[in-house]
C-alpha positions in Angstrom: 62.6 116.4 97.3 62.1 115.0 93.8 63.7 111.6 93.1 66.3 113.0 90.7 67.6 115.4 93.4 67.7 112.7 96.1 69.6 110.4 93.7 72.1 113.2 92.9 72.7 113.9 96.6 73.2 110.2 97.3 75.6 109.9 94.4 77.7 112.9 95.5 80.1 110.8 97.7 80.8 108.5 94.8 81.3 111.5 92.4 83.7 113.0 94.9 85.7 109.7 94.8 86.0 109.9 91.0 86.9 113.6 91.0 89.4 113.5 93.9 91.2 110.3 92.7 90.9 110.5 88.9 91.0 114.2 88.3 93.1 115.5 91.2 95.2 112.3 91.6 94.6 112.1 95.3 95.7 108.8 96.9 92.9 106.7 98.4 94.2 107.3 102.0 93.6 111.0 101.5 90.4 110.9 99.4 88.3 108.4 101.3 88.1 110.4 104.6 86.8 113.4 102.5 84.3 111.1 100.8 83.2 109.6 104.1 82.7 113.1 105.5 80.5 114.1 102.5 78.3 111.0 103.0 78.0 111.8 106.8 77.0 115.4 106.1 74.4 114.4 103.4 73.0 111.8 105.8 72.7 114.2 108.6 71.3 117.2 106.7 69.3 115.8 103.8 68.2 112.4 105.2 68.2 113.7 108.8 69.9 110.6 110.1 70.6 110.8 113.9 74.2 111.5 114.7 74.3 108.2 116.7 73.2 106.3 113.6 76.0 107.9 111.5 78.6 107.1 114.2 77.4 103.5 114.5 77.4 102.9 110.7 81.0 104.3 110.7 82.1 102.0 113.5 80.4 99.1 111.6 82.4 100.0 108.5 85.7 100.2 110.5 85.1 96.8 112.0 84.3 95.3 108.5 87.5 96.9 107.3 89.4 95.1 110.1 88.0 91.8 108.7 89.4 92.6 105.3 92.7 93.9 106.6 93.4 90.6 108.4 93.4 88.9 105.0 95.4 91.7 103.3 98.0 91.5 106.2 98.3 87.8 105.9 98.7 87.8 102.1 101.2 90.6 102.0 103.2 89.1 105.0 103.5 85.8 103.2 104.7 87.4 100.1 107.3 89.6 101.9 108.5 86.5 103.9 109.0 84.6 100.6 110.9 87.5 99.1 113.2 87.9 102.1 113.8 84.1 102.4 114.9 84.0 98.8 112.1 81.7 97.7 110.6 84.2 95.2 114.0 84.5 93.5 114.3 80.7 93.3 110.7 80.5 91.9 111.7 83.1 89.3 114.8 81.3 88.2 112.7 78.1 87.9 110.7 79.6 85.0 113.8 80.1 82.9 114.6 77.5 80.3 111.1 76.2 79.8 110.7 77.7 76.4 112.4 80.3 74.2 109.1 81.4 72.6 108.0 84.7 74.0 104.4 83.9 73.5 104.7 80.7 75.6 106.7 82.5 78.3 104.1 85.2 78.5 101.3 82.6 79.0 103.2 80.6 81.6 104.3 83.5 83.7 101.7 86.3 83.0 98.7 84.0 82.8 99.3 80.9 84.9 101.8 82.1 87.5 100.1 85.5 87.8 96.7 83.8 88.4 98.3 81.6 91.1 99.7 84.6 92.9 96.3 86.4 92.5 94.5 83.4 94.0 96.9 83.3 96.9 97.6 86.9 97.6 95.7 89.3 95.4 95.8 93.1 96.0 97.9 94.0 93.0 100.7 91.5 93.7 100.4 89.4 90.5 101.5 92.1 88.1 104.1 93.3 90.5 105.7 89.8 90.5 105.0 88.5 87.0 106.2 91.7 85.2 109.7 91.6 86.6 110.0 87.9 85.7 109.1 88.7 82.1 111.6 91.6 82.0 114.3 89.2 83.3 113.6 87.0 80.4 114.2 89.8 77.9 110.7 91.4 77.5 110.5 95.1 76.9 109.5 96.7 80.2 106.4 98.3 78.7 105.3 95.0 77.2 105.9 93.1 80.4 103.8 95.6 82.5 101.0 95.9 80.0 100.4 92.1 79.4 100.8 91.3 83.1 98.0 93.7 83.9 95.8 92.4 81.1 96.3 88.8 82.3 95.5 89.9 85.8 91.7 90.1 85.2 89.9 86.8 85.0 91.5 85.5 88.3 90.9 88.7 90.3 87.3 88.1 91.3 88.6 85.1 93.4 91.8 86.7 94.4 93.2 86.3 98.0 91.1 83.2 98.4 87.8 84.8 97.4 88.1 88.2 99.2 86.3 90.3 96.5 83.2 88.2 97.0 83.4 86.9 100.6 84.2 90.3 102.1 83.7 92.8 99.2 80.2 91.7 98.2 79.3 90.8 101.7 80.1 94.3 102.9 78.3 95.8 99.9 75.0 94.1 100.5 75.1 93.8 104.3 71.6 94.7 105.5 70.1 93.9 102.1 70.6 90.1 102.3 69.6 88.4 105.6 72.5 86.9 107.5 71.0 83.4 107.3 71.0 83.6 103.5 74.3 85.3 103.0 76.6 82.2 102.6 74.3 80.7 99.9 74.0 84.0 98.2 77.8 84.6 98.1 78.3 81.0 96.8 75.8 81.7 93.9 77.5 85.0 93.1 80.7 83.1 92.8 79.3 80.5 90.5 77.8 83.1 88.1 80.9 85.2 88.3 83.0 82.3 87.1 80.6 81.6 84.3 80.7 85.2 83.0 84.4 85.4 83.4 85.0 82.1 81.5 83.1 83.4 78.5 86.0 85.7 77.8 88.7 84.2 80.0 89.1 80.9 78.1 90.3 83.1 75.1 92.4 85.5 77.3 95.8 83.9 76.6 95.2 83.9 72.9 93.8 87.5 72.9 96.7 88.8 75.0 99.5 87.3 72.9 97.8 88.6 69.8 97.9 92.1 71.3 101.6 91.5 72.3 102.7 90.5 68.8 100.7 93.4 67.3 102.1 96.0 69.7 105.7 94.8 70.2 106.5 92.5 67.3 108.8 93.4 64.4 105.9 92.9 62.0 103.3 94.4 64.3 101.0 91.5 63.3 98.1 89.8 65.1 98.7 86.8 62.9 101.9 86.0 64.8 99.8 85.6 68.0 97.3 83.4 66.2 100.1 81.1 65.2 100.3 80.0 68.8 96.5 79.5 69.1 96.5 75.8 69.9 98.8 76.3 72.9 97.0 79.5 74.0 93.6 77.9 73.9 94.9 74.9 75.8 96.2 77.3 78.5 92.9 79.1 78.6 91.0 75.9 79.2 93.7 74.5 81.6 92.8 77.3 84.0 89.1 78.0 83.4 87.8 74.4 83.5 89.1 73.7 87.1 88.2 77.4 87.9 84.6 76.7 87.0 84.5 73.4 88.9 86.0 74.9 92.1 83.4 77.8 92.0 80.6 75.4 91.5 81.4 72.8 94.1 83.7 74.4 96.6 82.7 78.1 96.8 84.5 81.4 96.1 87.7 80.8 98.0 89.5 78.4 95.6 88.7 78.9 91.9 91.8 81.0 91.1 94.2 79.4 93.5 93.4 75.8 92.5 92.6 76.5 88.9 96.0 78.2 88.5 97.9 75.5 90.4 96.4 72.8 88.1 96.8 74.9 85.0 100.4 75.9 85.8 101.4 72.2 86.1 99.6 71.2 82.9 100.8 74.2 80.8 104.4 74.0 82.0 104.5 70.2 81.3 103.0 70.9 77.8 105.7 73.6 77.1 108.6 71.4 78.2 107.3 68.6 76.0 106.5 70.8 73.0 102.8 69.8 73.2 100.7 72.2 71.0 103.5 74.8 71.0 104.3 76.8 67.9 106.8 75.2 65.4 108.8 78.4 65.2 109.8 80.6 68.1 108.7 84.2 68.1 110.6 87.1 69.6 110.2 90.8 70.0 111.6 93.4 67.5 115.4 93.9 67.8 116.4 96.2 70.6 117.4 99.0 68.2 113.8 99.1 67.0 112.3 99.5 70.4 110.4 102.7 71.0 111.7 105.0 73.7 108.5 104.3 75.7 109.2 100.5 75.7 112.0 101.0 78.2 115.6 99.6 78.1 116.6 95.9 77.9 117.2 94.5 81.4 118.4 91.3 82.9 117.2 91.0 86.5 119.3 89.4 89.2 118.3 86.1 90.6 120.1 86.6 93.9 118.4 84.4 96.5 119.4 86.4 99.5 121.8 83.8 100.9 119.6 80.9 100.0 121.2 80.0 96.7 121.1 76.3 97.5 117.3 76.3 98.1 115.7 73.6 96.0 112.8 74.7 93.8 110.4 72.4 95.6 111.3 73.9 99.0 110.7 77.4 97.6 107.2 76.3 96.4 106.4 74.4 99.7 104.7 77.3 101.5 102.2 77.7 98.6 101.7 73.9 98.5 100.8 74.0 102.3 98.4 76.9 101.7 96.6 75.1 99.0 96.4 71.9 101.1 95.0 73.8 104.1 92.5 75.7 102.1 91.2 72.6 100.3 91.1 70.5 103.5 89.3 73.2 105.4 86.7 73.9 102.6 86.1 70.2 101.6 82.7 69.2 103.0 83.7 65.5 103.3 86.4 66.3 105.9 84.0 68.1 108.2 86.5 70.8 109.3 84.4 73.8 108.2 81.9 73.7 111.2 84.6 73.5 113.9 86.7 76.3 112.3 83.6 78.5 112.0 82.3 77.8 115.5 84.4 80.5 117.2 82.7 83.7 116.3 83.2 87.2 117.6 80.1 89.4 117.5 79.0 92.9 118.2 75.3 93.2 117.7 73.3 96.5 117.7 76.5 98.6 117.7 76.0 101.7 120.0 72.4 100.6 120.5 71.4 100.9 116.8 69.3 98.0 115.6 70.5 96.3 112.4 74.0 97.7 112.8 76.3 94.8 113.7 79.7 93.1 113.2 81.0 89.6 113.3 84.3 87.7 112.7 85.2 84.1 112.6 89.0 84.2 113.3 89.9 80.6 112.4 87.9 80.8 109.1 89.7 84.0 108.0 92.4 83.0 105.4 94.4 85.8 106.7 95.1 83.9 109.9 94.7 80.3 108.6 96.6 79.7 106.5 98.5 82.9 105.5 99.9 84.1 108.9 100.4 80.5 110.0 102.4 79.5 106.9 104.4 82.8 107.0 105.5 81.8 110.5 106.2 78.2 109.4 108.3 79.5 106.5 110.8 81.1 109.0 111.9 77.6 110.1 111.2 75.9 106.7 113.6 78.3 104.9 116.0 78.8 107.8 115.5 82.6 107.8 117.7 84.9 109.8 116.1 87.2 112.4 116.9 90.4 110.4 115.1 88.9 107.3 112.0 88.0 109.4 111.8 91.5 111.1 112.3 93.1 107.7 109.4 91.2 106.2 107.1 92.1 109.1 108.2 95.7 109.2 107.6 96.1 105.5 104.2 94.5 105.7 103.0 96.9 108.5 104.4 99.9 106.5 102.5 98.8 103.4 99.3 98.1 105.3 98.9 101.6 106.9 97.7 103.5 103.8 95.3 100.6 102.9 93.9 100.7 106.4 93.0 104.3 106.3 91.4 104.0 102.9 89.4 100.9 103.7 88.1 102.2 107.1 86.7 105.3 105.5 85.6 103.6 102.3 83.5 101.0 104.0 82.3 103.6 106.6 80.9 105.6 103.7 79.2 102.6 102.2 77.6 101.7 105.6 76.2 105.2 105.9 74.6 104.9 102.5 73.1 101.5 103.5 72.0 102.5 107.1 70.4 105.7 105.9 67.1 103.9 105.5 66.5 104.8 109.2 66.0 108.6 109.0 63.7 111.3 110.2 63.0 112.7 106.7 60.9 109.7 105.7 63.0 108.9 102.6 64.2 105.5 101.4 67.9 104.9 101.8 70.5 106.6 99.6 71.1 103.4 97.8 67.4 103.0 97.0 67.2 106.6 95.8 70.1 106.1 93.4 69.0 102.7 92.2 65.4 103.7 91.5 66.4 106.7 89.5 69.1 104.8 87.6 66.7 102.0 86.8 64.3 104.6 85.3 67.2 105.9 83.1 68.7 102.7 81.8 65.8 100.3 82.3 66.1 96.7 81.1 69.5 97.5 79.5 71.1 97.7 82.9 73.0 94.3 82.7 75.0 95.8 79.8 76.0 98.7 81.9 76.6 96.8 85.1 80.2 95.6 84.4 81.3 99.2 83.6 80.2 100.3 87.1 82.6 97.6 88.5 85.3 98.9 86.2 84.8 102.4 87.4 85.0 101.3 91.0 88.3 99.4 90.4 89.8 102.3 88.4 89.0 104.7 91.2 90.2 102.7 94.2 92.5 100.1 92.7 90.6 97.1 94.1 87.9 94.7 93.0 87.1 94.2 96.7 86.5 97.9 97.4 84.7 98.3 94.1 82.2 95.7 95.3 82.0 97.4 98.6 81.3 100.8 97.0 78.8 99.6 94.4 77.5 96.2 95.6 74.4 97.6 97.3 73.8 100.0 94.5 73.8 97.1 91.9 71.7 94.9 94.1 69.1 97.7 94.6 68.9 98.4 90.9 68.3 94.7 90.1 65.6 94.6 92.7 63.9 97.7 91.3 64.0 96.2 87.8 62.8 92.8 89.0 65.8 91.0 87.4 68.3 88.5 89.0 70.2 90.3 91.8 72.7 87.4 91.8 73.6 87.8 88.1 73.8 91.6 88.3 76.1 91.3 91.3 78.2 88.8 89.3 78.5 91.4 86.5 79.6 94.0 89.1 82.3 91.5 90.4 83.5 90.8 86.9 83.7 94.5 86.0 85.7 95.1 89.2 88.2 92.5 88.2 88.5 93.8 84.6 89.2 97.3 85.9 92.5 96.1 87.4 93.9 96.3 83.8 93.8 100.1 83.9 93.5 101.1 87.6 96.1 103.7 88.4 97.4 102.0 91.5 98.2 98.8 89.7 99.6 100.5 86.6 102.0 102.6 88.7 103.1 99.6 90.7 103.8 97.6 87.5 105.7 100.4 85.9 107.8 100.8 89.1 108.8 97.2 89.3 110.0 97.0 85.7 111.9 100.3 85.9 109.7 102.2 83.4 108.0 104.9 85.5 106.5 107.7 83.5 104.8 105.4 81.0 101.6 104.9 83.0 99.6 106.8 80.4 100.9 104.5 77.6 99.7 101.4 79.5 96.3 102.8 80.4 95.7 103.8 76.7 96.8 100.4 75.4 94.9 98.5 78.1 91.7 100.5 77.6 90.7 98.4 74.5 90.8 95.0 76.3 89.1 96.5 79.3 86.2 97.8 77.2 85.9 94.6 75.1 85.9 92.3 78.1 83.3 94.5 79.8 81.0 94.5 76.7 81.3 90.7 76.4 80.4 90.3 80.1 77.4 92.7 79.7 76.1 90.8 76.6 76.5 87.5 78.5 74.5 89.0 81.4 71.7 90.1 79.0 71.6 86.6 77.5 71.4 84.9 80.9 68.7 87.2 82.1 66.5 87.8 79.1 67.2 85.0 76.6 68.0 82.0 78.8 65.8 83.4 81.6 68.0 81.9 84.3 65.9 81.6 87.4 68.2 82.6 90.2 67.6 85.1 93.1 
């Protein structure tokens, strides 16, 4: 078959994903089994893979999904435990009274607190938590949802202690990068991801509040956002500087978590002491001038589920413990990394198929240590009742089931694409066919296109991690074909997957639901399309400069 036809056949599973989820509005748990089936049929009929190879690749994908689901389970369990213990309500109440300026409130809650939740939990939780807090302060529901989603971009690539890179990229390039080189490769991807993100992220607070004042202010003016530029730029640097340092020296687990924790302390202290804050407070247009699509004014309850006397420090303690465990376990000087990684579960040559394997280091998975551990400790720490504990666990399992189905089949599909290099037709793998043809079409301009592929993946499946799983091998193969840095191209994919969170249907629906403004999802996607495209273009330009102008020499 000619190359263009092979590339088209290989691309069909991804095309089916777009059509089923974006056009027919199928949920991922329904679409991904169909997408997996299409990849299996194409592999069997066009590439003439053996049935055993297809089955083994699918099992490999399911086991890789299990690794990821452990982290998702731990992150969501901790969040639900804190909700049911009353800690999240106490944390919410703690944000009140810091400043009356809506621009400052948006930055502290949407940017700093949202980034912290992203670093700790990820998976769409930041906007779902930050947006209701903003509504409770008096923000229009549409504004709260839109800006919470915009802010939830720069931190996403290191969300849930680095899951998009540590598991997303790993699963996407498994078999393309030797296992012995994988840890170093992922660390380098994290470094360059942080560099590309920071090029736009340091200006993100200023950019977002300018959009907020232009969209929702009485004067509809960008200038009102620029009036808060000193504080906004300080907030941008307060997060991105430690974010860069953590990526460079500690790896992909901690940039968002530690960067946000440091930034949250600095920015909150600055706001309380009027450091760099605007001289005049800014507020939204009067309620009578709110558009219908903005939603109705709301004041959210701060009921603490029976824990009304819980001190703010006690409410934050589980997150403090998480940060301490993660830093201690990842700090080379303490020497805890090797013992924690020593216990490894392995399944080599699955079903007798060479090169198809799975491994898990249980004590190194943040889902177990610290997430599940801290969730259990919180039961005693917050004196939770048995019914509160069971509700948190029951809710977590219920939330996890749809994600489990989607991830098993999504990663199974990707593994079929990767493992198709062993076939009876004599073709290169499906990934190589796609990448070779795409490289011929876009050529040296690919770094400019690369972030938009990540955006597409996140828009389709609602996850930076799954976007990296879907397109990681594709991006790697294109870079290899073009002879340019695979690490930087992969970083552009990771950045694009994070930026796509601003407009992905899953996150938009969740944000609208928690602020009580369902039905306005289209409004948010249309508004957030501009920052999504601008961020992606900046990332692509930075990639072009790194590769062709600065000629950065990295694998």
